[in-house]
Steps between C-alpha positions, in 0.01 A plus 500: 500500500835342413536193278586171678796313391610147609868407456614143545875460567702189608816534716784251569438517878241601758759747644533678162123511459459657841779754441337616171159508657617713796685741257193548287280554800744738658526703177118505492514335144245225605222497743529128563756224434416132525769235528357160409646160570704277266356428163584268216541633144490261201638635172484362147 
């Protein structure tokens, strides 16, 4: 069985996230890509 890996990445736009997800899926580098809605990050 393969190891499972979760990668969390932010993108500047929905379109860019979709482009990267489609490329990763087409290249069979990922089995699934989730694109989540807007988030708020708070830094110190």
